[in-house]
N, CA, C and O atoms as a GROMACS GRO file, in nm:
protein
  460
    1UNK      N    1  -0.184  -1.820   2.785
    1UNK     CA    2  -0.301  -1.906   2.781
    1UNK      C    3  -0.272  -2.025   2.690
    1UNK      O    4  -0.205  -2.011   2.588
    2UNK      N    5  -0.323  -2.140   2.727
    2UNK     CA    6  -0.298  -2.263   2.653
    2UNK      C    7  -0.393  -2.274   2.534
    2UNK      O    8  -0.512  -2.244   2.543
    3UNK      N    9  -0.338  -2.317   2.421
    3UNK     CA   10  -0.416  -2.335   2.300
    3UNK      C   11  -0.380  -2.466   2.233
    3UNK      O   12  -0.272  -2.521   2.257
    4UNK      N   13  -0.470  -2.515   2.151
    4UNK     CA   14  -0.440  -2.631   2.068
    4UNK      C   15  -0.452  -2.589   1.922
    4UNK      O   16  -0.543  -2.516   1.886
    5UNK      N   17  -0.360  -2.635   1.841
    5UNK     CA   18  -0.358  -2.593   1.701
    5UNK      C   19  -0.340  -2.713   1.610
    5UNK      O   20  -0.270  -2.808   1.643
    6UNK      N   21  -0.406  -2.707   1.495
    6UNK     CA   22  -0.391  -2.812   1.394
    6UNK      C   23  -0.388  -2.745   1.257
    6UNK      O   24  -0.468  -2.656   1.228
    7UNK      N   25  -0.294  -2.789   1.174
    7UNK     CA   26  -0.287  -2.742   1.035
    7UNK      C   27  -0.295  -2.865   0.945
    7UNK      O   28  -0.204  -2.948   0.943
    8UNK      N   29  -0.404  -2.876   0.870
    8UNK     CA   30  -0.418  -2.983   0.770
    8UNK      C   31  -0.368  -2.926   0.638
    8UNK      O   32  -0.422  -2.828   0.588
    9UNK      N   33  -0.266  -2.988   0.582
    9UNK     CA   34  -0.207  -2.934   0.460
    9UNK      C   35  -0.236  -3.022   0.340
    9UNK      O   36  -0.258  -3.143   0.352
   10UNK      N   37  -0.235  -2.961   0.224
   10UNK     CA   38  -0.247  -3.028   0.094
   10UNK      C   39  -0.377  -3.108   0.079
   10UNK      O   40  -0.375  -3.217   0.022
   11UNK      N   41  -0.488  -3.055   0.129
   11UNK     CA   42  -0.617  -3.124   0.113
   11UNK      C   43  -0.671  -3.095  -0.027
   11UNK      O   44  -0.667  -2.981  -0.073
   12UNK      N   45  -0.722  -3.198  -0.094
   12UNK     CA   46  -0.766  -3.185  -0.232
   12UNK      C   47  -0.908  -3.129  -0.240
   12UNK      O   48  -1.003  -3.198  -0.276
   13UNK      N   49  -0.920  -3.001  -0.205
   13UNK     CA   50  -1.046  -2.930  -0.216
   13UNK      C   51  -1.013  -2.783  -0.236
   13UNK      O   52  -0.914  -2.733  -0.182
   14UNK      N   53  -1.093  -2.714  -0.312
   14UNK     CA   54  -1.069  -2.574  -0.340
   14UNK      C   55  -1.091  -2.489  -0.214
   14UNK      O   56  -1.188  -2.513  -0.141
   15UNK      N   57  -1.004  -2.392  -0.186
   15UNK     CA   58  -1.025  -2.305  -0.069
   15UNK      C   59  -1.159  -2.231  -0.074
   15UNK      O   60  -1.217  -2.198   0.029
   16UNK      N   61  -1.207  -2.206  -0.196
   16UNK     CA   62  -1.334  -2.136  -0.214
   16UNK      C   63  -1.451  -2.215  -0.156
   16UNK      O   64  -1.551  -2.156  -0.114
   17UNK      N   65  -1.439  -2.348  -0.155
   17UNK     CA   66  -1.545  -2.433  -0.102
   17UNK      C   67  -1.536  -2.448   0.050
   17UNK      O   68  -1.637  -2.475   0.116
   18UNK      N   69  -1.417  -2.431   0.106
   18UNK     CA   70  -1.397  -2.451   0.250
   18UNK      C   71  -1.426  -2.323   0.329
   18UNK      O   72  -1.477  -2.330   0.441
   19UNK      N   73  -1.395  -2.207   0.272
   19UNK     CA   74  -1.402  -2.079   0.343
   19UNK      C   75  -1.540  -2.049   0.406
   19UNK      O   76  -1.545  -2.010   0.522
   20UNK      N   77  -1.652  -2.066   0.332
   20UNK     CA   78  -1.782  -2.036   0.394
   20UNK      C   79  -1.812  -2.123   0.515
   20UNK      O   80  -1.873  -2.078   0.612
   21UNK      N   81  -1.770  -2.248   0.510
   21UNK     CA   82  -1.793  -2.341   0.621
   21UNK      C   83  -1.714  -2.295   0.745
   21UNK      O   84  -1.767  -2.296   0.856
   22UNK      N   85  -1.588  -2.256   0.725
   22UNK     CA   86  -1.506  -2.212   0.838
   22UNK      C   87  -1.557  -2.080   0.896
   22UNK      O   88  -1.544  -2.056   1.015
   23UNK      N   89  -1.616  -1.995   0.811
   23UNK     CA   90  -1.676  -1.870   0.860
   23UNK      C   91  -1.791  -1.900   0.956
   23UNK      O   92  -1.813  -1.828   1.053
   24UNK      N   93  -1.864  -2.008   0.927
   24UNK     CA   94  -1.978  -2.047   1.012
   24UNK      C   95  -1.934  -2.095   1.150
   24UNK      O   96  -2.000  -2.065   1.250
   25UNK      N   97  -1.825  -2.170   1.158
   25UNK     CA   98  -1.787  -2.231   1.286
   25UNK      C   99  -1.693  -2.144   1.369
   25UNK      O  100  -1.674  -2.171   1.488
   26UNK      N  101  -1.633  -2.042   1.310
   26UNK     CA  102  -1.539  -1.956   1.383
   26UNK      C  103  -1.610  -1.888   1.501
   26UNK      O  104  -1.716  -1.827   1.483
   27UNK      N  105  -1.552  -1.899   1.620
   27UNK     CA  106  -1.609  -1.835   1.739
   27UNK      C  107  -1.707  -1.922   1.816
   27UNK      O  108  -1.743  -1.888   1.929
   28UNK      N  109  -1.748  -2.032   1.759
   28UNK     CA  110  -1.842  -2.121   1.829
   28UNK      C  111  -1.766  -2.215   1.923
   28UNK      O  112  -1.645  -2.230   1.913
   29UNK      N  113  -1.839  -2.277   2.014
   29UNK     CA  114  -1.775  -2.375   2.101
   29UNK      C  115  -1.744  -2.500   2.019
   29UNK      O  116  -1.808  -2.526   1.917
   30UNK      N  117  -1.646  -2.576   2.064
   30UNK     CA  118  -1.603  -2.695   1.990
   30UNK      C  119  -1.717  -2.796   1.979
   30UNK      O  120  -1.739  -2.854   1.873
   31UNK      N  121  -1.791  -2.816   2.088
   31UNK     CA  122  -1.901  -2.913   2.087
   31UNK      C  123  -2.008  -2.872   1.986
   31UNK      O  124  -2.061  -2.955   1.913
   32UNK      N  125  -2.041  -2.742   1.984
   32UNK     CA  126  -2.143  -2.693   1.891
   32UNK      C  127  -2.096  -2.705   1.746
   32UNK      O  128  -2.174  -2.742   1.658
   33UNK      N  129  -1.969  -2.674   1.720
   33UNK     CA  130  -1.915  -2.683   1.585
   33UNK      C  131  -1.914  -2.827   1.536
   33UNK      O  132  -1.948  -2.854   1.421
   34UNK      N  133  -1.875  -2.920   1.622
   34UNK     CA  134  -1.875  -3.062   1.584
   34UNK      C  135  -2.016  -3.112   1.555
   34UNK      O  136  -2.038  -3.191   1.463
   35UNK      N  137  -2.113  -3.064   1.635
   35UNK     CA  138  -2.253  -3.101   1.611
   35UNK      C  139  -2.300  -3.051   1.474
   35UNK      O  140  -2.367  -3.123   1.400
   36UNK      N  141  -2.263  -2.927   1.441
   36UNK     CA  142  -2.302  -2.869   1.312
   36UNK      C  143  -2.239  -2.947   1.195
   36UNK      O  144  -2.306  -2.977   1.096
   37UNK      N  145  -2.111  -2.978   1.210
   37UNK     CA  146  -2.038  -3.042   1.100
   37UNK      C  147  -2.082  -3.186   1.078
   37UNK      O  148  -2.073  -3.238   0.967
   38UNK      N  149  -2.128  -3.250   1.184
   38UNK     CA  150  -2.167  -3.391   1.175
   38UNK      C  151  -2.285  -3.410   1.081
   38UNK      O  152  -2.293  -3.512   1.012
   39UNK      N  153  -2.377  -3.314   1.076
   39UNK     CA  154  -2.497  -3.329   0.993
   39UNK      C  155  -2.477  -3.281   0.849
   39UNK      O  156  -2.560  -3.310   0.763
   40UNK      N  157  -2.369  -3.208   0.823
   40UNK     CA  158  -2.344  -3.159   0.688
   40UNK      C  159  -2.284  -3.270   0.602
   40UNK      O  160  -2.192  -3.340   0.644
   41UNK      N  161  -2.337  -3.286   0.483
   41UNK     CA  162  -2.287  -3.387   0.392
   41UNK      C  163  -2.193  -3.320   0.291
   41UNK      O  164  -2.222  -3.314   0.171
   42UNK      N  165  -2.080  -3.269   0.342
   42UNK     CA  166  -1.983  -3.201   0.256
   42UNK      C  167  -1.843  -3.252   0.285
   42UNK      O  168  -1.810  -3.288   0.398
   43UNK      N  169  -1.762  -3.255   0.183
   43UNK     CA  170  -1.623  -3.298   0.197
   43UNK      C  171  -1.548  -3.202   0.290
   43UNK      O  172  -1.467  -3.245   0.372
   44UNK      N  173  -1.576  -3.072   0.278
   44UNK     CA  174  -1.508  -2.974   0.362
   44UNK      C  175  -1.544  -2.990   0.509
   44UNK      O  176  -1.463  -2.960   0.596
   45UNK      N  177  -1.665  -3.038   0.537
   45UNK     CA  178  -1.707  -3.060   0.676
   45UNK      C  179  -1.627  -3.173   0.739
   45UNK      O  180  -1.592  -3.167   0.857
   46UNK      N  181  -1.598  -3.277   0.660
   46UNK     CA  182  -1.516  -3.387   0.712
   46UNK      C  183  -1.374  -3.339   0.744
   46UNK      O  184  -1.318  -3.376   0.847
   47UNK      N  185  -1.317  -3.257   0.656
   47UNK     CA  186  -1.183  -3.205   0.681
   47UNK      C  187  -1.181  -3.115   0.804
   47UNK      O  188  -1.089  -3.122   0.885
   48UNK      N  189  -1.283  -3.029   0.819
   48UNK     CA  190  -1.290  -2.938   0.932
   48UNK      C  191  -1.306  -3.016   1.063
   48UNK      O  192  -1.246  -2.981   1.164
   49UNK      N  193  -1.389  -3.120   1.061
   49UNK     CA  194  -1.411  -3.201   1.180
   49UNK      C  195  -1.280  -3.269   1.223
   49UNK      O  196  -1.248  -3.274   1.342
   50UNK      N  197  -1.208  -3.321   1.128
   50UNK     CA  198  -1.080  -3.387   1.155
   50UNK      C  199  -0.982  -3.285   1.217
   50UNK      O  200  -0.911  -3.317   1.312
   51UNK      N  201  -0.978  -3.164   1.163
   51UNK     CA  202  -0.887  -3.061   1.213
   51UNK      C  203  -0.925  -3.018   1.355
   51UNK      O  204  -0.837  -2.996   1.439
   52UNK      N  205  -1.054  -3.005   1.382
   52UNK     CA  206  -1.100  -2.965   1.517
   52UNK      C  207  -1.062  -3.071   1.619
   52UNK      O  208  -1.012  -3.039   1.727
   53UNK      N  209  -1.086  -3.198   1.585
   53UNK     CA  210  -1.052  -3.305   1.678
   53UNK      C  211  -0.901  -3.310   1.704
   53UNK      O  212  -0.859  -3.335   1.817
   54UNK      N  213  -0.821  -3.286   1.602
   54UNK     CA  214  -0.676  -3.285   1.618
   54UNK      C  215  -0.631  -3.166   1.702
   54UNK      O  216  -0.538  -3.179   1.782
   55UNK      N  217  -0.696  -3.051   1.687
   55UNK     CA  218  -0.663  -2.933   1.767
   55UNK      C  219  -0.698  -2.955   1.914
   55UNK      O  220  -0.623  -2.914   2.003
   56UNK      N  221  -0.811  -3.021   1.940
   56UNK     CA  222  -0.850  -3.053   2.078
   56UNK      C  223  -0.749  -3.151   2.138
   56UNK      O  224  -0.711  -3.138   2.255
   57UNK      N  225  -0.705  -3.250   2.060
   57UNK     CA  226  -0.604  -3.345   2.107
   57UNK      C  227  -0.473  -3.274   2.138
   57UNK      O  228  -0.405  -3.308   2.235
   58UNK      N  229  -0.438  -3.175   2.056
   58UNK     CA  230  -0.317  -3.096   2.079
   58UNK      C  231  -0.329  -3.018   2.210
   58UNK      O  232  -0.233  -3.008   2.288
   59UNK      N  233  -0.448  -2.962   2.233
   59UNK     CA  234  -0.475  -2.889   2.358
   59UNK      C  235  -0.459  -2.982   2.479
   59UNK      O  236  -0.401  -2.944   2.580
   60UNK      N  237  -0.512  -3.104   2.468
   60UNK     CA  238  -0.502  -3.201   2.578
   60UNK      C  239  -0.356  -3.244   2.600
   60UNK      O  240  -0.315  -3.261   2.715
   61UNK      N  241  -0.279  -3.261   2.493
   61UNK     CA  242  -0.138  -3.299   2.505
   61UNK      C  243  -0.056  -3.194   2.580
   61UNK      O  244   0.041  -3.226   2.648
   62UNK      N  245  -0.099  -3.069   2.566
   62UNK     CA  246  -0.026  -2.961   2.634
   62UNK      C  247  -0.066  -2.948   2.780
   62UNK      O  248  -0.014  -2.862   2.852
   63UNK      N  249  -0.159  -3.032   2.825
   63UNK     CA  250  -0.198  -3.032   2.965
   63UNK      C  251  -0.333  -2.970   2.993
   63UNK      O  252  -0.370  -2.953   3.109
   64UNK      N  253  -0.407  -2.935   2.889
   64UNK     CA  254  -0.540  -2.878   2.907
   64UNK      C  255  -0.638  -2.984   2.954
   64UNK      O  256  -0.630  -3.099   2.912
   65UNK      N  257  -0.731  -2.945   3.041
   65UNK     CA  258  -0.824  -3.044   3.095
   65UNK      C  259  -0.970  -3.000   3.085
   65UNK      O  260  -1.057  -3.063   3.145
   66UNK      N  261  -0.999  -2.893   3.011
   66UNK     CA  262  -1.137  -2.846   3.000
   66UNK      C  263  -1.216  -2.934   2.903
   66UNK      O  264  -1.159  -2.985   2.807
   67UNK      N  265  -1.347  -2.952   2.928
   67UNK     CA  266  -1.430  -3.028   2.833
   67UNK      C  267  -1.451  -2.949   2.704
   67UNK      O  268  -1.425  -2.829   2.698
   68UNK      N  269  -1.500  -3.017   2.602
   68UNK     CA  270  -1.515  -2.955   2.470
   68UNK      C  271  -1.612  -2.837   2.468
   68UNK      O  272  -1.594  -2.745   2.388
   69UNK      N  273  -1.714  -2.839   2.555
   69UNK     CA  274  -1.809  -2.728   2.553
   69UNK      C  275  -1.753  -2.600   2.615
   69UNK      O  276  -1.812  -2.493   2.599
   70UNK      N  277  -1.640  -2.609   2.687
   70UNK     CA  278  -1.574  -2.490   2.744
   70UNK      C  279  -1.467  -2.434   2.650
   70UNK      O  280  -1.416  -2.324   2.673
   71UNK      N  281  -1.432  -2.509   2.545
   71UNK     CA  282  -1.335  -2.463   2.446
   71UNK      C  283  -1.408  -2.398   2.330
   71UNK      O  284  -1.520  -2.438   2.298
   72UNK      N  285  -1.346  -2.298   2.268
   72UNK     CA  286  -1.407  -2.239   2.150
   72UNK      C  287  -1.305  -2.233   2.038
   72UNK      O  288  -1.184  -2.243   2.060
   73UNK      N  289  -1.354  -2.216   1.917
   73UNK     CA  290  -1.267  -2.212   1.800
   73UNK      C  291  -1.220  -2.068   1.782
   73UNK      O  292  -1.295  -1.981   1.740
   74UNK      N  293  -1.094  -2.048   1.814
   74UNK     CA  294  -1.036  -1.914   1.811
   74UNK      C  295  -1.000  -1.873   1.668
   74UNK      O  296  -1.030  -1.762   1.625
   75UNK      N  297  -0.936  -1.963   1.595
   75UNK     CA  298  -0.895  -1.936   1.456
   75UNK      C  299  -0.945  -2.049   1.368
   75UNK      O  300  -0.924  -2.166   1.398
   76UNK      N  301  -1.012  -2.014   1.259
   76UNK     CA  302  -1.052  -2.112   1.158
   76UNK      C  303  -1.030  -2.044   1.023
   76UNK      O  304  -1.108  -1.958   0.982
   77UNK      N  305  -0.923  -2.084   0.956
   77UNK     CA  306  -0.894  -2.018   0.829
   77UNK      C  307  -0.845  -2.122   0.728
   77UNK      O  308  -0.803  -2.232   0.764
   78UNK      N  309  -0.853  -2.083   0.602
   78UNK     CA  310  -0.806  -2.169   0.494
   78UNK      C  311  -0.711  -2.086   0.408
   78UNK      O  312  -0.739  -1.971   0.375
   79UNK      N  313  -0.599  -2.147   0.371
   79UNK     CA  314  -0.503  -2.084   0.282
   79UNK      C  315  -0.492  -2.167   0.155
   79UNK      O  316  -0.522  -2.287   0.154
   80UNK      N  317  -0.449  -2.102   0.050
   80UNK     CA  318  -0.434  -2.172  -0.077
   80UNK      C  319  -0.307  -2.257  -0.076
   80UNK      O  320  -0.200  -2.210  -0.038
   81UNK      N  321  -0.320  -2.381  -0.119
   81UNK     CA  322  -0.205  -2.469  -0.132
   81UNK      C  323  -0.158  -2.469  -0.277
   81UNK      O  324  -0.206  -2.390  -0.358
   82UNK      N  325  -0.065  -2.556  -0.309
   82UNK     CA  326  -0.020  -2.563  -0.448
   82UNK      C  327  -0.131  -2.612  -0.540
   82UNK      O  328  -0.219  -2.687  -0.498
   83UNK      N  329  -0.124  -2.570  -0.664
   83UNK     CA  330  -0.224  -2.608  -0.763
   83UNK      C  331  -0.163  -2.713  -0.854
   83UNK      O  332  -0.058  -2.692  -0.914
   84UNK      N  333  -0.231  -2.828  -0.864
   84UNK     CA  334  -0.184  -2.933  -0.955
   84UNK      C  335  -0.239  -2.901  -1.092
   84UNK      O  336  -0.359  -2.877  -1.108
   85UNK      N  337  -0.152  -2.902  -1.192
   85UNK     CA  338  -0.195  -2.871  -1.328
   85UNK      C  339  -0.199  -3.000  -1.411
   85UNK      O  340  -0.102  -3.075  -1.414
   86UNK      N  341  -0.311  -3.022  -1.477
   86UNK     CA  342  -0.328  -3.138  -1.562
   86UNK      C  343  -0.375  -3.090  -1.699
   86UNK      O  344  -0.440  -2.987  -1.710
   87UNK      N  345  -0.342  -3.165  -1.802
   87UNK     CA  346  -0.381  -3.127  -1.938
   87UNK      C  347  -0.489  -3.224  -1.985
   87UNK      O  348  -0.479  -3.345  -1.965
   88UNK      N  349  -0.590  -3.168  -2.048
   88UNK     CA  350  -0.700  -3.249  -2.100
   88UNK      C  351  -0.715  -3.224  -2.250
   88UNK      O  352  -0.718  -3.108  -2.293
   89UNK      N  353  -0.724  -3.328  -2.328
   89UNK     CA  354  -0.741  -3.307  -2.473
   89UNK      C  355  -0.878  -3.246  -2.504
   89UNK      O  356  -0.979  -3.277  -2.441
   90UNK      N  357  -0.877  -3.157  -2.604
   90UNK     CA  358  -1.001  -3.091  -2.645
   90UNK      C  359  -1.020  -3.112  -2.795
   90UNK      O  360  -0.946  -3.187  -2.858
   91UNK      N  361  -1.117  -3.046  -2.851
   91UNK     CA  362  -1.150  -3.062  -2.992
   91UNK      C  363  -1.039  -3.003  -3.081
   91UNK      O  364  -0.961  -2.918  -3.038
   92UNK      N  365  -1.034  -3.050  -3.203
   92UNK     CA  366  -0.941  -3.001  -3.307
   92UNK      C  367  -0.795  -3.009  -3.263
   92UNK      O  368  -0.714  -2.924  -3.301
   93UNK      N  369  -0.759  -3.111  -3.182
   93UNK     CA  370  -0.620  -3.131  -3.146
   93UNK      C  371  -0.566  -3.035  -3.041
   93UNK      O  372  -0.445  -3.031  -3.017
   94UNK      N  373  -0.654  -2.957  -2.979
   94UNK     CA  374  -0.609  -2.862  -2.878
   94UNK      C  375  -0.604  -2.930  -2.742
   94UNK      O  376  -0.644  -3.045  -2.725
   95UNK      N  377  -0.554  -2.855  -2.646
   95UNK     CA  378  -0.550  -2.904  -2.507
   95UNK      C  379  -0.593  -2.791  -2.416
   95UNK      O  380  -0.575  -2.673  -2.449
   96UNK      N  381  -0.650  -2.826  -2.303
   96UNK     CA  382  -0.688  -2.725  -2.204
   96UNK      C  383  -0.630  -2.764  -2.070
   96UNK      O  384  -0.605  -2.882  -2.044
   97UNK      N  385  -0.609  -2.666  -1.986
   97UNK     CA  386  -0.546  -2.689  -1.857
   97UNK      C  387  -0.653  -2.711  -1.751
   97UNK      O  388  -0.749  -2.634  -1.741
   98UNK      N  389  -0.638  -2.816  -1.673
   98UNK     CA  390  -0.727  -2.843  -1.560
   98UNK      C  391  -0.650  -2.807  -1.435
   98UNK      O  392  -0.540  -2.858  -1.413
   99UNK      N  393  -0.707  -2.719  -1.351
   99UNK     CA  394  -0.641  -2.678  -1.228
   99UNK      C  395  -0.703  -2.752  -1.110
   99UNK      O  396  -0.822  -2.736  -1.081
  100UNK      N  397  -0.624  -2.834  -1.043
  100UNK     CA  398  -0.672  -2.907  -0.926
  100UNK      C  399  -0.618  -2.835  -0.804
  100UNK      O  400  -0.500  -2.845  -0.770
  101UNK      N  401  -0.706  -2.763  -0.738
  101UNK     CA  402  -0.663  -2.676  -0.627
  101UNK      C  403  -0.653  -2.754  -0.496
  101UNK      O  404  -0.726  -2.851  -0.474
  102UNK      N  405  -0.561  -2.710  -0.410
  102UNK     CA  406  -0.545  -2.770  -0.277
  102UNK      C  407  -0.558  -2.662  -0.171
  102UNK      O  408  -0.546  -2.542  -0.200
  103UNK      N  409  -0.581  -2.705  -0.048
  103UNK     CA  410  -0.604  -2.612   0.063
  103UNK      C  411  -0.521  -2.650   0.184
  103UNK      O  412  -0.488  -2.767   0.204
  104UNK      N  413  -0.488  -2.550   0.264
  104UNK     CA  414  -0.429  -2.571   0.396
  104UNK      C  415  -0.529  -2.516   0.498
  104UNK      O  416  -0.557  -2.396   0.498
  105UNK      N  417  -0.584  -2.602   0.585
  105UNK     CA  418  -0.680  -2.560   0.688
  105UNK      C  419  -0.606  -2.539   0.819
  105UNK      O  420  -0.525  -2.623   0.858
  106UNK      N  421  -0.635  -2.429   0.888
  106UNK     CA  422  -0.576  -2.402   1.019
  106UNK      C  423  -0.689  -2.382   1.120
  106UNK      O  424  -0.778  -2.299   1.100
  107UNK      N  425  -0.684  -2.460   1.227
  107UNK     CA  426  -0.784  -2.450   1.334
  107UNK      C  427  -0.709  -2.435   1.466
  107UNK      O  428  -0.616  -2.510   1.495
  108UNK      N  429  -0.750  -2.336   1.547
  108UNK     CA  430  -0.696  -2.319   1.682
  108UNK      C  431  -0.812  -2.318   1.780
  108UNK      O  432  -0.913  -2.251   1.758
  109UNK      N  433  -0.797  -2.394   1.889
  109UNK     CA  434  -0.898  -2.393   1.995
  109UNK      C  435  -0.834  -2.340   2.123
  109UNK      O  436  -0.715  -2.360   2.148
  110UNK      N  437  -0.914  -2.271   2.202
  110UNK     CA  438  -0.865  -2.214   2.327
  110UNK      C  439  -0.980  -2.206   2.425
  110UNK      O  440  -1.096  -2.205   2.384
  111UNK      N  441  -0.950  -2.202   2.555
  111UNK     CA  442  -1.057  -2.185   2.654
  111UNK      C  443  -1.115  -2.044   2.645
  111UNK      O  444  -1.044  -1.948   2.614
  112UNK      N  445  -1.242  -2.033   2.672
  112UNK     CA  446  -1.305  -1.902   2.669
  112UNK      C  447  -1.259  -1.820   2.790
  112UNK      O  448  -1.254  -1.870   2.902
  113UNK      N  449  -1.225  -1.695   2.764
  113UNK     CA  450  -1.177  -1.608   2.873
  113UNK      C  451  -1.295  -1.552   2.948
  113UNK      O  452  -1.387  -1.496   2.888
  114UNK      N  453  -1.294  -1.565   3.079
  114UNK     CA  454  -1.400  -1.512   3.163
  114UNK      C  455  -1.349  -1.384   3.228
  114UNK      O  456  -1.246  -1.384   3.294
  115UNK      N  457  -1.424  -1.275   3.207
  115UNK     CA  458  -1.378  -1.148   3.263
  115UNK      C  459  -1.475  -1.095   3.366
  115UNK      O  460  -1.453  -0.989   3.423
   0.00000   0.00000   0.00000
């Protein structure tokens, strides 16, 4: 079966913030997921929308011809990327570590199987 896949790597957002959003769209049709993400005012929603559109484009490049409402989101997951470490000065000459987390988003779209 033909699928489209997109992996967005090194996005500057914590995986903890992206995971609940991806849980919501997993299993939904592409058109419905894009509609949901369009109204959300979140950074993670913009990243997810970009990944879904890229996955649909990948599906079309492979020769798929189904419209977006016939495709569904088969895989929507987030993995932890590298953590950027920064030092911030604190009181009494001390320093504290600032962890800037990154994420890898994976989206796969596929046609719904009719049985």
